[in-house]
N, C-alpha and C positions, 0 to 999 in steps of 0.2 A: 558390728561396730566396736571399735576399740577406743580406750581412753588414752590420754597422753602417758599416764602411769604404766599402762599395759604395754604401750609401744616402747617405753624406756626399758621396761623389764625384758622384753624380747631382745632389744639391742644389747643389754648387759649380759644376757645369757650367751649370746654369740661371742662375747669377749672373754668368757671364763676360760682360763687355760685348761687344756685337756686333763692335766694331772689333778685338777681341782673340781672337775665335774662331779665326781662321786660325792664329795663332801657337800657341794652346793645342792645337789639333788636330795641328799639326806636332810639337809637343813630345810629345804622347801617342803619336803614331805612332812617334816615335823610340824610345820605351821599349818598344814592342811588337815592334819589329824582331826581336829574338832569338827570340821565340816562333815567328815564321814560318820561321826558319832551323833549327828542330829537325829532326834527321834522321828519316827514316821508313824502315823501321819503328823504333820505339824499341828501345833495347838490351835491354829485358827480353823482347822477343818471342823465342820459341823457347828460353827459358831453362829450361823444364821438359824432362825427358827424354822421349824418344819422338818420333813423327812427327805426332801429332795425329789420325791416322786411327783408331787403336784407341779413343780416347775418342769420336770421332764415331760409330763403329760401335756403341758401347755407350750412346749418348745416351738412347734410349727406356728401356732398363733402368735407367740411373742416375736418370732423372727419376721413374720409377715408384717407385724406392726412396726418393725424397725428397732427392735430391742438392741440397746447398746449404741445407738447413734446419738 
């Protein structure tokens, strides 16, 4: 699924003159840098109580009961 902004970005990319592609690519990569530097795992990991094992042990039962519906 794409947004109108993403569609416009794709259209604009096609309009970049070939001699400016390298500069445009450099600028785009500069803006994406923080995304690659995000810590792993995210802060919300392990934010729920418990060790995760008890949920895993109950997976079949939870799914049978319609968990997530």
